[in-house]
KEGU-919768 format. One record per residue (C-alpha): residue number from 1; residue in one letter; chain; z, x, y. Coordinates in steps of 0.02 Angstrom, whole numbers, always signed. Each point is the difference from the previous one (the first is absolute). Layout:
+-----+------+-------+--------+--------+--------+
!  nr ! rest ! kette !     up !   east !  north !
+-----+------+-------+--------+--------+--------+
! NUM !    a !     A !      Z !      X !      Y !
...
+-----+------+-------+--------+--------+--------+
END
This chain:
+-----+------+-------+--------+--------+--------+
!  nr ! rest ! kette !     up !   east !  north !
+-----+------+-------+--------+--------+--------+
!   1 !    m !     A !   -945 !  -1425 !   +141 !
!   2 !    p !     A !    +15 !   +179 !    +64 !
!   3 !    l !     A !    +50 !    +27 !   +181 !
!   4 !    k !     A !    -97 !   +161 !    +30 !
!   5 !    i !     A !   -155 !    +94 !    -54 !
!   6 !    r !     A !    +19 !   +185 !    -36 !
!   7 !    a !     A !   -113 !   +132 !    +75 !
!   8 !    t !     A !   -158 !    +62 !    -84 !
!   9 !    t !     A !    -92 !   +164 !    +26 !
!  10 !    i !     A !   -180 !    -55 !    -29 !
!  11 !    y !     A !    -75 !   -169 !    +47 !
!  12 !    d !     A !   -187 !    -32 !    +21 !
!  13 !    g !     A !    -40 !    -42 !   +181 !
!  14 !    d !     A !   +163 !    +64 !    +73 !
!  15 !    h !     A !     -4 !   +134 !   +136 !
!  16 !    p !     A !   +176 !    +63 !    +32 !
!  17 !    a !     A !    +30 !   +100 !   +159 !
!  18 !    d !     A !    +94 !   +163 !    +17 !
!  19 !    n !     A !   +149 !    -72 !    +95 !
!  20 !    t !     A !   +155 !    -73 !    -82 !
!  21 !    i !     A !    -27 !   -186 !    +34 !
!  22 !    d !     A !   -186 !    -12 !    -34 !
!  23 !    s !     A !    +12 !    +96 !   -164 !
!  24 !    q !     A !   +124 !   -123 !    -79 !
!  25 !    n !     A !    -64 !   -140 !   -113 !
!  26 !    e !     A !   +156 !    -75 !    -77 !
!  27 !    a !     A !    +39 !   -175 !    +64 !
!  28 !    s !     A !    +97 !   -159 !    -25 !
!  29 !    v !     A !    -82 !   -138 !   -102 !
!  30 !    d !     A !     +6 !   -124 !   +144 !
!  31 !    s !     A !    -87 !   +120 !   +120 !
!  32 !    e !     A !   -138 !    +32 !   -128 !
!  33 !    l !     A !    -25 !   -187 !    -24 !
!  34 !    a !     A !    -10 !    -23 !   +189 !
!  35 !    a !     A !   -135 !   +135 !    +13 !
!  36 !    l !     A !   -115 !    -80 !   -131 !
!  37 !    g !     A !    -94 !    -88 !   +139 !
!  38 !    l !     A !    -55 !   +168 !    +72 !
!  39 !    f !     A !   -117 !    +31 !   -149 !
!  40 !    s !     A !    +24 !   +189 !    +14 !
!  41 !    r !     A !    +12 !   +136 !   -132 !
!  42 !    q !     A !   +105 !   +105 !   +121 !
!  43 !    i !     A !   +179 !     +0 !    -65 !
!  44 !    s !     A !    +77 !   +146 !    +95 !
!  45 !    g !     A !    +80 !    -17 !   +170 !
!  46 !    a !     A !    +66 !   -143 !   +104 !
!  47 !    t !     A !    -94 !   -159 !    +46 !
!  48 !    p !     A !    +36 !    -73 !   +172 !
!  49 !    n !     A !    +89 !   -168 !     -6 !
!  50 !    p !     A !    -78 !   -122 !   +125 !
!  51 !    y !     A !   +154 !   -111 !    -11 !
!  52 !    f !     A !   +122 !   +137 !    +54 !
!  53 !    k !     A !    +81 !    -41 !   +169 !
!  54 !    d !     A !   -116 !   -149 !    +24 !
!  55 !    f !     A !    +91 !   -158 !    +49 !
!  56 !    r !     A !   -142 !   -122 !    -35 !
!  57 !    t !     A !     +9 !   -105 !   -157 !
!  58 !    i !     A !   -110 !    +49 !   -145 !
!  59 !    k !     A !   -107 !   -154 !    +31 !
!  60 !    e !     A !    -45 !    +70 !   +172 !
!  61 !    l !     A !    -63 !   +168 !    -65 !
!  62 !    e !     A !   -184 !     +9 !    -49 !
!  63 !    g !     A !   -104 !   +129 !    -89 !
!  64 !    t !     A !   +146 !    +81 !    -91 !
!  65 !    p !     A !    -50 !    +59 !   -175 !
!  66 !    l !     A !   +178 !    +21 !    -64 !
!  67 !    l !     A !    +64 !   -125 !   -126 !
!  68 !    l !     A !   +169 !    -77 !    +35 !
!  69 !    v !     A !   +129 !    +46 !   -131 !
!  70 !    a !     A !   +181 !    -59 !     -9 !
!  71 !    r !     A !   +148 !    +27 !   -114 !
!  72 !    s !     A !    +71 !   -174 !    +27 !
!  73 !    m !     A !    -62 !   -171 !    +54 !
!  74 !    r !     A !   +105 !     -1 !   +159 !
!  75 !    q !     A !    -88 !   +149 !    +77 !
!  76 !    p !     A !   -179 !    -70 !     +3 !
!  77 !    r !     A !    +54 !   -170 !    +67 !
!  78 !    r !     A !    +88 !    +82 !   +149 !
!  79 !    s !     A !   -152 !   +111 !    +33 !
!  80 !    l !     A !   -124 !   -143 !     -4 !
!  81 !    d !     A !   +103 !   -125 !    +97 !
!  82 !    g !     A !    +46 !   +124 !   +137 !
+-----+------+-------+--------+--------+--------+
END
């Protein structure tokens, strides 16, 4: 499985901005899988991570459309168990 997705110049539904970060659309495969729950055609720019610097367990967070993606089985168990 590839680890990253290369940039594209034209993508239907994408609206890149003029600044450096929001005009980029290359990404890692795991971040793209996590964003599938957003149901958006926008591929340029950053998406805020609701889990960043939040010390609650994933079970305690509600209304978060991001899918949980892990590269090993140890990581999700620690996140869910707290």
